[in-house]
C-alpha positions in Angstrom: -0.1 0.0 0.0 1.3 3.5 -0.8 1.3 5.9 2.0 -0.4 9.3 1.7 2.8 11.1 2.0 4.2 9.1 -1.1 1.2 10.0 -3.0 1.6 13.7 -2.4 5.2 13.5 -3.5 4.2 11.7 -6.7 1.5 14.2 -7.6 3.7 17.1 -6.5 6.7 15.8 -8.9 4.0 15.2 -11.8 2.6 18.9 -11.3 6.3 20.2 -11.4 7.0 18.2 -14.6 3.8 19.5 -16.2 4.8 23.1 -15.4 8.3 22.6 -16.7 6.9 21.2 -20.0 4.1 23.6 -20.7 4.3 26.6 -18.3 7.7 28.0 -19.6 8.1 31.7 -18.6 7.8 34.1 -21.5 11.1 34.9 -23.4 12.6 38.1 -22.0 13.1 41.3 -24.0 16.5 42.7 -25.0 16.5 46.3 -23.9 18.5 49.0 -25.8 18.2 52.2 -27.5 17.3 52.6 -31.1 20.8 53.8 -31.9 22.3 50.6 -30.4 19.7 48.5 -32.4 20.4 50.2 -35.6 24.1 49.4 -35.5 23.1 45.9 -36.6 19.4 45.2 -37.1 20.1 41.7 -38.4 21.8 40.6 -35.1 18.3 41.0 -33.3 16.2 39.7 -36.3 13.0 37.6 -34.9 14.1 38.4 -31.2 12.0 40.1 -28.7 13.3 43.6 -28.1 12.4 46.5 -26.0 13.4 49.7 -27.8 13.4 53.4 -26.5 12.9 56.0 -29.0 10.8 58.9 -30.3 7.3 58.0 -31.6 7.0 60.0 -34.9 6.0 58.1 -38.0 7.3 55.0 -36.5 10.1 54.9 -33.8 13.1 57.1 -34.4 16.2 58.5 -32.6 18.9 61.0 -33.8 22.1 59.2 -33.5 25.7 60.6 -33.5 26.7 58.3 -36.4 26.2 59.1 -40.0 26.5 57.5 -43.4 28.3 58.7 -46.4 25.0 59.3 -48.1 23.3 61.0 -45.2 21.8 60.3 -41.9 22.3 57.0 -39.8 19.2 54.8 -40.4 17.9 54.9 -36.9 14.3 54.5 -37.4 11.9 51.4 -37.5 8.4 50.8 -38.7 5.7 49.7 -36.0 2.9 47.2 -36.8 0.3 45.5 -34.8 0.0 41.9 -33.7 -2.6 39.6 -32.4 -1.7 40.7 -28.9 -1.5 44.5 -29.6 -4.7 45.9 -28.2 -6.5 48.9 -29.5 -5.7 50.6 -26.1 -1.9 50.7 -27.1 -2.7 52.6 -30.4 -5.3 54.9 -28.6 -2.6 55.8 -26.0 0.0 56.5 -28.6 -2.6 58.6 -30.5 -3.4 60.6 -27.4 0.4 61.3 -26.7 0.8 62.4 -30.3 -2.2 64.7 -30.1 -0.7 66.2 -26.9 2.4 66.9 -28.8 0.4 68.5 -31.6 -1.2 70.8 -29.2 2.2 71.7 -27.7 3.6 72.3 -31.3 0.5 74.5 -32.1 1.6 76.8 -29.0 5.0 77.1 -30.4 6.7 74.5 -28.1 8.8 71.9 -29.5 8.4 68.4 -27.9 9.1 64.7 -28.5 7.0 61.7 -27.6 9.4 59.2 -26.1 8.2 55.6 -25.7 9.6 52.1 -25.0 8.2 49.6 -27.6 8.2 45.9 -26.9 7.7 43.3 -29.6 9.4 41.0 -32.2 11.9 42.6 -34.6 11.7 41.9 -38.3 14.9 42.7 -40.3 17.1 41.4 -43.1 18.7 38.0 -42.4 22.0 39.2 -43.6 24.4 42.0 -42.6 25.8 44.0 -45.2 29.6 45.0 -45.1 28.4 48.5 -45.4 26.4 48.0 -42.1 23.2 49.8 -41.6 24.1 52.3 -44.3 23.3 49.8 -47.0 19.9 51.0 -48.0 19.3 47.8 -50.3 20.0 45.1 -47.9 18.6 47.0 -44.9 15.4 48.3 -46.5 12.1 46.7 -47.2 9.7 47.4 -44.3 6.8 49.9 -43.8 5.6 52.5 -46.2 7.3 52.2 -49.6 9.6 49.7 -48.1 11.7 52.5 -46.7 12.4 51.3 -43.1 15.3 49.1 -42.4 13.4 47.1 -39.8 10.0 46.7 -38.2 8.7 45.9 -34.7 5.6 43.8 -34.4 4.4 45.6 -31.3 3.1 43.7 -28.2 3.1 46.7 -25.8 4.2 50.2 -25.2 5.4 51.6 -21.9 6.9 54.6 -20.4 5.3 57.3 -22.7 6.8 60.6 -22.0 6.2 64.1 -23.6 9.8 65.6 -23.5 10.5 69.4 -24.2 13.2 69.6 -26.9 13.6 73.1 -28.5 16.1 71.6 -31.0 14.1 68.5 -32.1 14.0 67.6 -35.7 10.5 66.2 -35.3 7.7 68.6 -36.1 4.4 67.5 -34.7 2.6 70.7 -35.9 2.1 68.9 -39.3 0.4 65.6 -38.5 -0.4 63.1 -41.3 -3.8 61.7 -40.8 -4.3 59.3 -43.7 -4.8 59.6 -47.6 -4.8 63.1 -49.0 
């Protein structure tokens, strides 16, 4: 006859084995700035990332690096996923409208956010690095973004005053002309 204590140990071990097989904790996000990510988009392809940047027609950041042909491609397209709720887009829209109101009053601001999701990028790294517009292009409007984040959530939204910001929220784009 099996004792009550042995039965509890058996079922406890069975429950732990079930959790180990089915209840894996979700993969962690790799956190970094958009400037750090843009140094090598392909290194983080299909990985879960948490990226901090300015929400302005995607996610952007002014980086100190530059390419021979112009600015460093430190921007990514943002798209929704099955887990992106409407509340995420509504919250971003509200922050953007706040920035537009500030801009209409002559104040220059930026909408800083942390976006979490899966990074889509080219599977190969060019010898020219992120400055290669052919290898590193292909996402978003007119395939002009070097990468794309399939958004799961957005956190830490802040409206930050910046008199020298290159992002002009006074001219919002609201769809087809």
